[in-house]
PQR file of N, CA, C, O and H, with PARSE charges and radii, in Angstrom:
ATOM      1  N   MET A   1      19.153   8.377  48.958 -0.4000 1.5000
ATOM      2  CA  MET A   1      18.845   7.424  49.990 -0.0000 2.0000
ATOM      3  C   MET A   1      17.334   7.411  50.205  0.5500 1.7000
ATOM      4  O   MET A   1      16.691   8.461  50.177 -0.5500 1.4000
ATOM      5  N   THR A   2      16.782   6.255  50.414 -0.4000 1.5000
ATOM      6  CA  THR A   2      15.359   6.109  50.677 -0.0000 2.0000
ATOM      7  C   THR A   2      15.060   6.475  52.120  0.5500 1.7000
ATOM      8  O   THR A   2      15.780   6.070  53.033 -0.5500 1.4000
ATOM      9  H   THR A   2      17.304   5.402  50.437  0.4000 1.0000
ATOM     10  N   LYS A   3      14.001   7.237  52.323 -0.4000 1.5000
ATOM     11  CA  LYS A   3      13.597   7.627  53.667 -0.0000 2.0000
ATOM     12  C   LYS A   3      12.143   7.210  53.867  0.5500 1.7000
ATOM     13  O   LYS A   3      11.276   7.560  53.066 -0.5500 1.4000
ATOM     14  H   LYS A   3      13.416   7.566  51.582  0.4000 1.0000
ATOM     15  N   ILE A   4      11.881   6.469  54.923 -0.4000 1.5000
ATOM     16  CA  ILE A   4      10.533   6.000  55.244 -0.0000 2.0000
ATOM     17  C   ILE A   4      10.160   6.521  56.615  0.5500 1.7000
ATOM     18  O   ILE A   4      10.903   6.325  57.577 -0.5500 1.4000
ATOM     19  H   ILE A   4      12.585   6.184  55.573  0.4000 1.0000
ATOM     20  N   ASN A   5       9.013   7.185  56.715 -0.4000 1.5000
ATOM     21  CA  ASN A   5       8.537   7.713  57.992 -0.0000 2.0000
ATOM     22  C   ASN A   5       7.213   7.050  58.362  0.5500 1.7000
ATOM     23  O   ASN A   5       6.317   6.934  57.526 -0.5500 1.4000
ATOM     24  H   ASN A   5       8.410   7.343  55.933  0.4000 1.0000
ATOM     25  N   PHE A   6       7.094   6.624  59.593 -0.4000 1.5000
ATOM     26  CA  PHE A   6       5.864   6.066  60.130 -0.0000 2.0000
ATOM     27  C   PHE A   6       5.375   6.955  61.260  0.5500 1.7000
ATOM     28  O   PHE A   6       6.170   7.399  62.088 -0.5500 1.4000
ATOM     29  H   PHE A   6       7.822   6.719  60.272  0.4000 1.0000
ATOM     30  N   GLN A   7       4.080   7.218  61.303 -0.4000 1.5000
ATOM     31  CA  GLN A   7       3.507   7.923  62.451 -0.0000 2.0000
ATOM     32  C   GLN A   7       3.544   7.017  63.677  0.5500 1.7000
ATOM     33  O   GLN A   7       3.966   7.431  64.757 -0.5500 1.4000
ATOM     34  H   GLN A   7       3.434   6.857  60.631  0.4000 1.0000
ATOM     35  N   THR A   8       3.102   5.791  63.496 -0.4000 1.5000
ATOM     36  CA  THR A   8       3.155   4.789  64.567 -0.0000 2.0000
ATOM     37  C   THR A   8       3.482   3.442  63.941  0.5500 1.7000
ATOM     38  O   THR A   8       3.246   3.223  62.753 -0.5500 1.4000
ATOM     39  H   THR A   8       2.759   5.455  62.619  0.4000 1.0000
ATOM     40  N   ILE A   9       4.021   2.554  64.743 -0.4000 1.5000
ATOM     41  CA  ILE A   9       4.282   1.190  64.290 -0.0000 2.0000
ATOM     42  C   ILE A   9       3.991   0.253  65.452  0.5500 1.7000
ATOM     43  O   ILE A   9       4.386   0.515  66.588 -0.5500 1.4000
ATOM     44  H   ILE A   9       4.213   2.732  65.709  0.4000 1.0000
ATOM     45  N   LYS A  10       3.297  -0.843  65.158 -0.4000 1.5000
ATOM     46  CA  LYS A  10       2.958  -1.836  66.170 -0.0000 2.0000
ATOM     47  C   LYS A  10       3.584  -3.156  65.761  0.5500 1.7000
ATOM     48  O   LYS A  10       3.372  -3.627  64.644 -0.5500 1.4000
ATOM     49  H   LYS A  10       2.976  -1.056  64.235  0.4000 1.0000
ATOM     50  N   ILE A  11       4.347  -3.750  66.649 -0.4000 1.5000
ATOM     51  CA  ILE A  11       5.009  -5.028  66.388 -0.0000 2.0000
ATOM     52  C   ILE A  11       4.375  -6.071  67.287  0.5500 1.7000
ATOM     53  O   ILE A  11       4.425  -5.972  68.513 -0.5500 1.4000
ATOM     54  H   ILE A  11       4.520  -3.368  67.557  0.4000 1.0000
ATOM     55  N   ASN A  12       3.781  -7.065  66.663 -0.4000 1.5000
ATOM     56  CA  ASN A  12       3.114  -8.117  67.423 -0.0000 2.0000
ATOM     57  C   ASN A  12       4.071  -9.196  67.905  0.5500 1.7000
ATOM     58  O   ASN A  12       3.860  -9.783  68.967 -0.5500 1.4000
ATOM     59  H   ASN A  12       3.741  -7.145  65.667  0.4000 1.0000
ATOM     60  N   ASN A  13       5.133  -9.467  67.128 -0.4000 1.5000
ATOM     61  CA  ASN A  13       5.980 -10.590  67.470 -0.0000 2.0000
ATOM     62  C   ASN A  13       7.363 -10.408  66.836  0.5500 1.7000
ATOM     63  O   ASN A  13       7.454 -10.015  65.672 -0.5500 1.4000
ATOM     64  H   ASN A  13       5.305  -8.990  66.266  0.4000 1.0000
ATOM     65  N   LEU A  14       8.424 -10.683  67.569 -0.4000 1.5000
ATOM     66  CA  LEU A  14       9.785 -10.734  67.038 -0.0000 2.0000
ATOM     67  C   LEU A  14      10.329 -12.130  67.274  0.5500 1.7000
ATOM     68  O   LEU A  14      10.281 -12.631  68.397 -0.5500 1.4000
ATOM     69  H   LEU A  14       8.350 -11.001  68.514  0.4000 1.0000
ATOM     70  N   ARG A  15      10.841 -12.759  66.240 -0.4000 1.5000
ATOM     71  CA  ARG A  15      11.403 -14.106  66.343 -0.0000 2.0000
ATOM     72  C   ARG A  15      12.919 -14.030  66.504  0.5500 1.7000
ATOM     73  O   ARG A  15      13.497 -12.943  66.520 -0.5500 1.4000
ATOM     74  H   ARG A  15      10.879 -12.353  65.327  0.4000 1.0000
ATOM     75  N   ASN A  16      13.542 -15.168  66.620 -0.4000 1.5000
ATOM     76  CA  ASN A  16      14.994 -15.216  66.831 -0.0000 2.0000
ATOM     77  C   ASN A  16      15.776 -14.590  65.690  0.5500 1.7000
ATOM     78  O   ASN A  16      16.814 -13.973  65.929 -0.5500 1.4000
ATOM     79  H   ASN A  16      13.072 -16.051  66.607  0.4000 1.0000
ATOM     80  N   SER A  17      15.308 -14.731  64.456 -0.4000 1.5000
ATOM     81  CA  SER A  17      16.059 -14.192  63.318 -0.0000 2.0000
ATOM     82  C   SER A  17      15.524 -12.840  62.858  0.5500 1.7000
ATOM     83  O   SER A  17      15.890 -12.373  61.780 -0.5500 1.4000
ATOM     84  H   SER A  17      14.465 -15.232  64.262  0.4000 1.0000
ATOM     85  N   SER A  18      14.672 -12.208  63.646 -0.4000 1.5000
ATOM     86  CA  SER A  18      14.113 -10.903  63.305 -0.0000 2.0000
ATOM     87  C   SER A  18      14.745  -9.825  64.157  0.5500 1.7000
ATOM     88  O   SER A  18      15.416 -10.106  65.151 -0.5500 1.4000
ATOM     89  H   SER A  18      14.374 -12.588  64.522  0.4000 1.0000
ATOM     90  N   GLY A  19      14.520  -8.586  63.752 -0.4000 1.5000
ATOM     91  CA  GLY A  19      15.034  -7.484  64.551 -0.0000 2.0000
ATOM     92  C   GLY A  19      14.351  -6.193  64.181  0.5500 1.7000
ATOM     93  O   GLY A  19      13.811  -6.058  63.082 -0.5500 1.4000
ATOM     94  H   GLY A  19      13.976  -8.357  62.945  0.4000 1.0000
ATOM     95  N   LEU A  20      14.371  -5.251  65.086 -0.4000 1.5000
ATOM     96  CA  LEU A  20      13.866  -3.905  64.862 -0.0000 2.0000
ATOM     97  C   LEU A  20      15.053  -2.968  65.030  0.5500 1.7000
ATOM     98  O   LEU A  20      15.676  -2.925  66.091 -0.5500 1.4000
ATOM     99  H   LEU A  20      14.809  -5.361  65.979  0.4000 1.0000
ATOM    100  N   PHE A  21      15.360  -2.222  63.979 -0.4000 1.5000
ATOM    101  CA  PHE A  21      16.534  -1.369  63.983 -0.0000 2.0000
ATOM    102  C   PHE A  21      16.101   0.074  63.799  0.5500 1.7000
ATOM    103  O   PHE A  21      15.393   0.394  62.844 -0.5500 1.4000
ATOM    104  H   PHE A  21      14.854  -2.257  63.117  0.4000 1.0000
ATOM    105  N   LEU A  22      16.515   0.936  64.692 -0.4000 1.5000
ATOM    106  CA  LEU A  22      16.170   2.346  64.651 -0.0000 2.0000
ATOM    107  C   LEU A  22      17.409   3.171  64.376  0.5500 1.7000
ATOM    108  O   LEU A  22      18.517   2.792  64.757 -0.5500 1.4000
ATOM    109  H   LEU A  22      17.091   0.676  65.467  0.4000 1.0000
ATOM    110  N   GLY A  23      17.220   4.296  63.715 -0.4000 1.5000
ATOM    111  CA  GLY A  23      18.348   5.166  63.430 -0.0000 2.0000
ATOM    112  C   GLY A  23      18.968   4.838  62.087  0.5500 1.7000
ATOM    113  O   GLY A  23      18.314   4.256  61.222 -0.5500 1.4000
ATOM    114  H   GLY A  23      16.321   4.604  63.406  0.4000 1.0000
ATOM    115  N   THR A  24      20.217   5.203  61.909 -0.4000 1.5000
ATOM    116  CA  THR A  24      20.922   4.956  60.665 -0.0000 2.0000
ATOM    117  C   THR A  24      21.482   3.548  60.677  0.5500 1.7000
ATOM    118  O   THR A  24      22.259   3.184  61.560 -0.5500 1.4000
ATOM    119  H   THR A  24      20.749   5.676  62.612  0.4000 1.0000
ATOM    120  N   ASN A  25      21.082   2.759  59.691 -0.4000 1.5000
ATOM    121  CA  ASN A  25      21.548   1.379  59.588 -0.0000 2.0000
ATOM    122  C   ASN A  25      22.343   1.227  58.296  0.5500 1.7000
ATOM    123  O   ASN A  25      21.779   1.315  57.205 -0.5500 1.4000
ATOM    124  H   ASN A  25      20.451   3.055  58.974  0.4000 1.0000
ATOM    125  N   ASN A  26      23.626   1.002  58.410 -0.4000 1.5000
ATOM    126  CA  ASN A  26      24.489   0.802  57.252 -0.0000 2.0000
ATOM    127  C   ASN A  26      24.887  -0.657  57.189  0.5500 1.7000
ATOM    128  O   ASN A  26      25.454  -1.200  58.138 -0.5500 1.4000
ATOM    129  H   ASN A  26      24.084   0.930  59.296  0.4000 1.0000
ATOM    130  N   GLN A  27      24.587  -1.291  56.063 -0.4000 1.5000
ATOM    131  CA  GLN A  27      24.946  -2.688  55.869 -0.0000 2.0000
ATOM    132  C   GLN A  27      26.272  -2.755  55.137  0.5500 1.7000
ATOM    133  O   GLN A  27      26.359  -2.330  53.985 -0.5500 1.4000
ATOM    134  H   GLN A  27      24.127  -0.851  55.292  0.4000 1.0000
ATOM    135  N   LYS A  28      27.301  -3.275  55.774 -0.4000 1.5000
ATOM    136  CA  LYS A  28      28.619  -3.380  55.148 -0.0000 2.0000
ATOM    137  C   LYS A  28      28.720  -4.701  54.394  0.5500 1.7000
ATOM    138  O   LYS A  28      28.188  -5.724  54.826 -0.5500 1.4000
ATOM    139  H   LYS A  28      27.231  -3.620  56.709  0.4000 1.0000
ATOM    140  N   GLY A  29      29.404  -4.658  53.275 -0.4000 1.5000
ATOM    141  CA  GLY A  29      29.614  -5.868  52.494 -0.0000 2.0000
ATOM    142  C   GLY A  29      28.428  -6.254  51.625  0.5500 1.7000
ATOM    143  O   GLY A  29      28.414  -7.355  51.073 -0.5500 1.4000
ATOM    144  H   GLY A  29      29.835  -3.828  52.924  0.4000 1.0000
ATOM    145  N   ARG A  30      27.442  -5.392  51.485 -0.4000 1.5000
ATOM    146  CA  ARG A  30      26.260  -5.671  50.661 -0.0000 2.0000
ATOM    147  C   ARG A  30      26.297  -4.805  49.420  0.5500 1.7000
ATOM    148  O   ARG A  30      26.708  -3.646  49.477 -0.5500 1.4000
ATOM    149  H   ARG A  30      27.453  -4.498  51.933  0.4000 1.0000
ATOM    150  N   VAL A  31      25.872  -5.357  48.308 -0.4000 1.5000
ATOM    151  CA  VAL A  31      25.832  -4.624  47.046 -0.0000 2.0000
ATOM    152  C   VAL A  31      24.451  -4.804  46.439  0.5500 1.7000
ATOM    153  O   VAL A  31      23.904  -5.906  46.421 -0.5500 1.4000
ATOM    154  H   VAL A  31      25.538  -6.299  48.261  0.4000 1.0000
ATOM    155  N   SER A  32      23.905  -3.726  45.953 -0.4000 1.5000
ATOM    156  CA  SER A  32      22.611  -3.765  45.285 -0.0000 2.0000
ATOM    157  C   SER A  32      22.743  -3.080  43.936  0.5500 1.7000
ATOM    158  O   SER A  32      23.250  -1.962  43.841 -0.5500 1.4000
ATOM    159  H   SER A  32      24.349  -2.830  45.968  0.4000 1.0000
ATOM    160  N   LYS A  33      22.281  -3.760  42.895 -0.4000 1.5000
ATOM    161  CA  LYS A  33      22.322  -3.201  41.553 -0.0000 2.0000
ATOM    162  C   LYS A  33      20.949  -3.331  40.923  0.5500 1.7000
ATOM    163  O   LYS A  33      20.228  -4.300  41.160 -0.5500 1.4000
ATOM    164  H   LYS A  33      21.869  -4.668  42.972  0.4000 1.0000
ATOM    165  N   ASN A  34      20.602  -2.347  40.123 -0.4000 1.5000
ATOM    166  CA  ASN A  34      19.335  -2.369  39.417 -0.0000 2.0000
ATOM    167  C   ASN A  34      19.600  -1.995  37.968  0.5500 1.7000
ATOM    168  O   ASN A  34      20.055  -0.889  37.679 -0.5500 1.4000
ATOM    169  H   ASN A  34      21.187  -1.559  39.931  0.4000 1.0000
ATOM    170  N   ILE A  35      19.317  -2.914  37.063 -0.4000 1.5000
ATOM    171  CA  ILE A  35      19.517  -2.682  35.644 -0.0000 2.0000
ATOM    172  C   ILE A  35      18.190  -2.895  34.934  0.5500 1.7000
ATOM    173  O   ILE A  35      17.522  -3.911  35.128 -0.5500 1.4000
ATOM    174  H   ILE A  35      18.947  -3.813  37.298  0.4000 1.0000
ATOM    175  N   LEU A  36      17.818  -1.923  34.109 -0.4000 1.5000
ATOM    176  CA  LEU A  36      16.588  -2.025  33.339 -0.0000 2.0000
ATOM    177  C   LEU A  36      16.931  -1.908  31.868  0.5500 1.7000
ATOM    178  O   LEU A  36      17.382  -0.857  31.413 -0.5500 1.4000
ATOM    179  H   LEU A  36      18.360  -1.098  33.951  0.4000 1.0000
ATOM    180  N   ASN A  37      16.719  -2.981  31.122 -0.4000 1.5000
ATOM    181  CA  ASN A  37      16.955  -2.996  29.686 -0.0000 2.0000
ATOM    182  C   ASN A  37      15.605  -3.196  29.006  0.5500 1.7000
ATOM    183  O   ASN A  37      14.953  -4.225  29.181 -0.5500 1.4000
ATOM    184  H   ASN A  37      16.353  -3.835  31.492  0.4000 1.0000
ATOM    185  N   GLU A  38      15.206  -2.216  28.245 -0.4000 1.5000
ATOM    186  CA  GLU A  38      13.963  -2.364  27.511 -0.0000 2.0000
ATOM    187  C   GLU A  38      14.036  -1.535  26.239  0.5500 1.7000
ATOM    188  O   GLU A  38      14.748  -0.533  26.172 -0.5500 1.4000
ATOM    189  H   GLU A  38      15.736  -1.380  28.103  0.4000 1.0000
ATOM    190  N   GLY A  39      13.319  -1.952  25.275 -0.4000 1.5000
ATOM    191  CA  GLY A  39      13.294  -1.208  24.031 -0.0000 2.0000
ATOM    192  C   GLY A  39      12.401  -1.910  23.039  0.5500 1.7000
ATOM    193  O   GLY A  39      12.433  -3.135  22.925 -0.5500 1.4000
ATOM    194  H   GLY A  39      12.741  -2.766  25.330  0.4000 1.0000
ATOM    195  N   PHE A  40      11.625  -1.163  22.339 -0.4000 1.5000
ATOM    196  CA  PHE A  40      10.739  -1.744  21.353 -0.0000 2.0000
ATOM    197  C   PHE A  40      10.751  -0.927  20.077  0.5500 1.7000
ATOM    198  O   PHE A  40      10.684  -1.492  18.985 -0.5500 1.4000
ATOM    199  H   PHE A  40      11.599  -0.168  22.432  0.4000 1.0000
ATOM    200  N   GLY A  41      10.834   0.363  20.189 -0.4000 1.5000
ATOM    201  CA  GLY A  41      10.787   1.205  19.006 -0.0000 2.0000
ATOM    202  C   GLY A  41       9.357   1.539  18.637  0.5500 1.7000
ATOM    203  O   GLY A  41       8.490   1.644  19.504 -0.5500 1.4000
ATOM    204  H   GLY A  41      10.889   0.822  21.076  0.4000 1.0000
ATOM    205  N   THR A  42       9.116   1.706  17.358 -0.4000 1.5000
ATOM    206  CA  THR A  42       7.783   2.077  16.897 -0.0000 2.0000
ATOM    207  C   THR A  42       7.325   1.148  15.789  0.5500 1.7000
ATOM    208  O   THR A  42       8.136   0.538  15.091 -0.5500 1.4000
ATOM    209  H   THR A  42       9.820   1.621  16.653  0.4000 1.0000
ATOM    210  N   VAL A  43       6.035   1.051  15.641 -0.4000 1.5000
ATOM    211  CA  VAL A  43       5.431   0.297  14.552 -0.0000 2.0000
ATOM    212  C   VAL A  43       4.612   1.283  13.740  0.5500 1.7000
ATOM    213  O   VAL A  43       3.687   1.904  14.265 -0.5500 1.4000
ATOM    214  H   VAL A  43       5.376   1.546  16.208  0.4000 1.0000
ATOM    215  N   ASN A  44       4.940   1.433  12.478 -0.4000 1.5000
ATOM    216  CA  ASN A  44       4.263   2.394  11.617 -0.0000 2.0000
ATOM    217  C   ASN A  44       3.611   1.676  10.441  0.5500 1.7000
ATOM    218  O   ASN A  44       4.026   0.586  10.049 -0.5500 1.4000
ATOM    219  H   ASN A  44       5.691   0.929  12.052  0.4000 1.0000
ATOM    220  N   GLY A  45       2.614   2.293   9.905 -0.4000 1.5000
ATOM    221  CA  GLY A  45       1.984   1.782   8.696 -0.0000 2.0000
ATOM    222  C   GLY A  45       0.578   1.288   8.961  0.5500 1.7000
ATOM    223  O   GLY A  45       0.231   0.890  10.073 -0.5500 1.4000
ATOM    224  H   GLY A  45       2.277   3.179  10.223  0.4000 1.0000
ATOM    225  N   LYS A  46      -0.204   1.325   7.928 -0.4000 1.5000
ATOM    226  CA  LYS A  46      -1.588   0.883   8.022 -0.0000 2.0000
ATOM    227  C   LYS A  46      -1.630  -0.633   8.189  0.5500 1.7000
ATOM    228  O   LYS A  46      -0.936  -1.366   7.486 -0.5500 1.4000
ATOM    229  H   LYS A  46       0.078   1.649   7.025  0.4000 1.0000
ATOM    230  N   ASN A  47      -2.447  -1.088   9.123 -0.4000 1.5000
ATOM    231  CA  ASN A  47      -2.628  -2.517   9.432 -0.0000 2.0000
ATOM    232  C   ASN A  47      -1.345  -3.197   9.911  0.5500 1.7000
ATOM    233  O   ASN A  47      -1.210  -4.412   9.766 -0.5500 1.4000
ATOM    234  H   ASN A  47      -3.011  -0.492   9.695  0.4000 1.0000
ATOM    235  N   SER A  48      -0.411  -2.451  10.470 -0.4000 1.5000
ATOM    236  CA  SER A  48       0.820  -3.043  11.008 -0.0000 2.0000
ATOM    237  C   SER A  48       0.517  -3.771  12.305  0.5500 1.7000
ATOM    238  O   SER A  48      -0.268  -3.291  13.123 -0.5500 1.4000
ATOM    239  H   SER A  48      -0.520  -1.464  10.587  0.4000 1.0000
ATOM    240  N   GLU A  49       1.131  -4.916  12.494 -0.4000 1.5000
ATOM    241  CA  GLU A  49       0.933  -5.719  13.698 -0.0000 2.0000
ATOM    242  C   GLU A  49       2.276  -6.229  14.210  0.5500 1.7000
ATOM    243  O   GLU A  49       3.243  -6.350  13.457 -0.5500 1.4000
ATOM    244  H   GLU A  49       1.768  -5.305  11.830  0.4000 1.0000
ATOM    245  N   VAL A  50       2.312  -6.523  15.497 -0.4000 1.5000
ATOM    246  CA  VAL A  50       3.464  -7.172  16.100 -0.0000 2.0000
ATOM    247  C   VAL A  50       2.965  -8.462  16.716  0.5500 1.7000
ATOM    248  O   VAL A  50       2.057  -8.452  17.547 -0.5500 1.4000
ATOM    249  H   VAL A  50       1.527  -6.425  16.109  0.4000 1.0000
ATOM    250  N   LYS A  51       3.561  -9.578  16.307 -0.4000 1.5000
ATOM    251  CA  LYS A  51       3.156 -10.884  16.835 -0.0000 2.0000
ATOM    252  C   LYS A  51       4.397 -11.661  17.264  0.5500 1.7000
ATOM    253  O   LYS A  51       5.425 -11.648  16.587 -0.5500 1.4000
ATOM    254  H   LYS A  51       4.299  -9.586  15.632  0.4000 1.0000
ATOM    255  N   LYS A  52       4.277 -12.325  18.382 -0.4000 1.5000
ATOM    256  CA  LYS A  52       5.352 -13.183  18.902 -0.0000 2.0000
ATOM    257  C   LYS A  52       6.696 -12.465  18.904  0.5500 1.7000
ATOM    258  O   LYS A  52       7.697 -12.999  18.427 -0.5500 1.4000
ATOM    259  H   LYS A  52       3.442 -12.336  18.932  0.4000 1.0000
ATOM    260  N   ASN A  53       6.708 -11.263  19.439 -0.4000 1.5000
ATOM    261  CA  ASN A  53       7.919 -10.452  19.494 -0.0000 2.0000
ATOM    262  C   ASN A  53       8.916 -11.054  20.477  0.5500 1.7000
ATOM    263  O   ASN A  53       8.528 -11.527  21.545 -0.5500 1.4000
ATOM    264  H   ASN A  53       5.894 -10.829  19.827  0.4000 1.0000
ATOM    265  N   SER A  54      10.185 -11.038  20.123 -0.4000 1.5000
ATOM    266  CA  SER A  54      11.242 -11.459  21.037 -0.0000 2.0000
ATOM    267  C   SER A  54      12.438 -10.539  20.841  0.5500 1.7000
ATOM    268  O   SER A  54      12.576  -9.893  19.802 -0.5500 1.4000
ATOM    269  H   SER A  54      10.500 -10.653  19.255  0.4000 1.0000
ATOM    270  N   ALA A  55      13.293 -10.488  21.842 -0.4000 1.5000
ATOM    271  CA  ALA A  55      14.454  -9.609  21.778 -0.0000 2.0000
ATOM    272  C   ALA A  55      15.633 -10.290  22.439  0.5500 1.7000
ATOM    273  O   ALA A  55      15.464 -11.163  23.290 -0.5500 1.4000
ATOM    274  H   ALA A  55      13.181 -11.013  22.686  0.4000 1.0000
ATOM    275  N   ASN A  56      16.813  -9.892  22.049 -0.4000 1.5000
ATOM    276  CA  ASN A  56      18.039 -10.386  22.633 -0.0000 2.0000
ATOM    277  C   ASN A  56      18.883  -9.181  23.044  0.5500 1.7000
ATOM    278  O   ASN A  56      19.193  -8.327  22.213 -0.5500 1.4000
ATOM    279  H   ASN A  56      16.950  -9.182  21.357  0.4000 1.0000
ATOM    280  N   ILE A  57      19.253  -9.109  24.315 -0.4000 1.5000
ATOM    281  CA  ILE A  57      20.050  -7.996  24.820 -0.0000 2.0000
ATOM    282  C   ILE A  57      21.414  -8.538  25.190  0.5500 1.7000
ATOM    283  O   ILE A  57      21.533  -9.477  25.977 -0.5500 1.4000
ATOM    284  H   ILE A  57      19.001  -9.802  24.990  0.4000 1.0000
ATOM    285  N   GLU A  58      22.445  -7.935  24.614 -0.4000 1.5000
ATOM    286  CA  GLU A  58      23.808  -8.343  24.913 -0.0000 2.0000
ATOM    287  C   GLU A  58      24.476  -7.306  25.792  0.5500 1.7000
ATOM    288  O   GLU A  58      24.465  -6.114  25.483 -0.5500 1.4000
ATOM    289  H   GLU A  58      22.349  -7.172  23.975  0.4000 1.0000
ATOM    290  N   LYS A  59      25.053  -7.761  26.883 -0.4000 1.5000
ATOM    291  CA  LYS A  59      25.770  -6.875  27.783 -0.0000 2.0000
ATOM    292  C   LYS A  59      27.166  -6.644  27.229  0.5500 1.7000
ATOM    293  O   LYS A  59      27.897  -7.599  26.964 -0.5500 1.4000
ATOM    294  H   LYS A  59      25.061  -8.729  27.134  0.4000 1.0000
ATOM    295  N   LYS A  60      27.543  -5.378  27.053 -0.4000 1.5000
ATOM    296  CA  LYS A  60      28.859  -5.047  26.508 -0.0000 2.0000
ATOM    297  C   LYS A  60      29.721  -4.397  27.538  0.5500 1.7000
ATOM    298  O   LYS A  60      30.868  -4.050  27.254 -0.5500 1.4000
ATOM    299  H   LYS A  60      26.949  -4.602  27.268  0.4000 1.0000
TER
END
């Protein structure tokens, strides 16, 4: 779980759709996913170059 601590906080303005929530806040019915797909490998050899590289990732 992410924990953020502030020594002080100053709020200049709260609007109708804003809020300040203190303590433990659990959002029900929300889902968060983070997927990172990356890969390149290596390029070996004298005078080797990579130009206009593209990749296709298939979800299985």
